[in-house]
C-alpha positions, 0 to 999 in steps of 0.5 A, spaced: 233 779 729 226 776 731 226 771 725 228 776 720 234 775 715 237 781 712 242 780 707 246 786 705 249 788 698 254 793 698 253 798 691 257 805 690 253 810 694 248 805 699 247 798 702 241 795 700 238 791 706 233 786 705 227 784 710 226 777 708 222 776 714 216 782 712 211 780 707 211 783 702 218 783 702 222 790 703 227 794 700 231 799 704 236 804 702 241 805 707 246 810 706 253 808 708 255 812 713 249 810 718 251 807 723 247 800 725 243 802 731 239 807 726 239 801 720 235 796 726 231 802 728 228 803 721 227 795 720 223 795 725 218 800 724 217 797 718 216 791 721 212 794 726 207 797 720 207 790 716 203 787 722 199 793 723 197 793 716 196 785 717 192 786 723 187 791 721 186 787 714 184 781 718 180 784 723 175 787 718 174 781 713 169 776 714 171 770 717 169 763 713 166 761 719 162 767 720 158 766 712 153 761 715 151 765 721 151 772 717 148 769 711 143 766 713 140 771 718 141 777 713 137 774 708 131 772 713 131 780 715 133 782 709 127 779 706 122 781 712 125 788 711 123 789 704 116 785 705 114 791 710 116 797 704 108 796 703 106 794 710 098 797 710 096 802 716 093 796 720 098 792 720 102 797 722 099 799 727 099 792 730 106 792 730 107 799 733 103 796 739 106 790 741 114 794 740 111 799 744 111 795 750 118 795 749 119 801 746 114 806 749 116 812 745 114 809 739 107 810 741 108 817 739 109 815 731 104 814 726 103 807 724 105 808 717 111 812 719 113 806 724 112 801 718 117 805 714 122 805 720 122 798 720 122 796 714 128 801 713 132 798 720 131 791 717 133 793 710 139 796 713 141 791 719 140 785 712 145 789 708 150 790 713 150 782 715 151 779 707 156 785 705 163 782 706 167 789 708 162 790 714 166 788 720 163 781 724 163 785 730 159 792 729 154 787 724 154 782 730 152 788 736 146 790 731 143 784 730 144 782 738 141 790 738 135 788 734 133 781 737 134 783 744 129 788 742 124 783 740 126 779 746 124 785 751 117 786 746 116 778 747 117 778 754 113 785 756 107 782 751 101 779 756 100 772 752 106 771 749 109 766 754 107 763 760 105 766 766 112 766 770 115 763 766 120 764 759 116 759 755 112 762 749 105 761 749 102 758 741 101 766 740 108 767 742 112 762 739 114 766 732 117 772 737 120 767 742 124 764 736 128 770 735 132 768 740 136 764 736 138 770 732 140 774 739 146 768 740 148 769 733 150 777 734 153 775 741 157 769 738 160 774 733 161 780 737 165 774 742 169 772 736 171 778 733 173 781 740 177 774 742 181 775 735 183 782 738 187 780 745 190 774 740 
């Protein structure tokens, strides 16, 4: 049966079938009076359950190849978020003004509230990237959304890029470099989606 070795051992009241192809091996007790089609259906159900459990574990686990991407971005963003906890009102107002170019709704917030919100958001994102139990697809999507907002702010803020060009000015270089985070986020999502299709 498709690579599954079945060994039958006769006892007084039951036959023991061992599905050696599944991990871990499963002992199935089948009454002597049962017919072969029923026995096959039981084994197929157990094999399907084993495959699904293994697949879900692999999808949720952080791949070794994702470690450099998630550790570097996660540590960077977490440190940035923690550093904004004691942000002054003037500094928060400056960040709020630039963020309003991408998301006009933030203009209605108080600078202190905006600063705390940004700090909490960056801290949560950094922690999610570092946590191995957070699926890479979810962490990558959050990273892409966060960095996409920063790039939108970069594009809509006057003086950050050359006129009619995406090339950054000296003032916009610090924000333009966030494009590497956007690329990492998209790469994590694409890799996770590609694995689910295999």
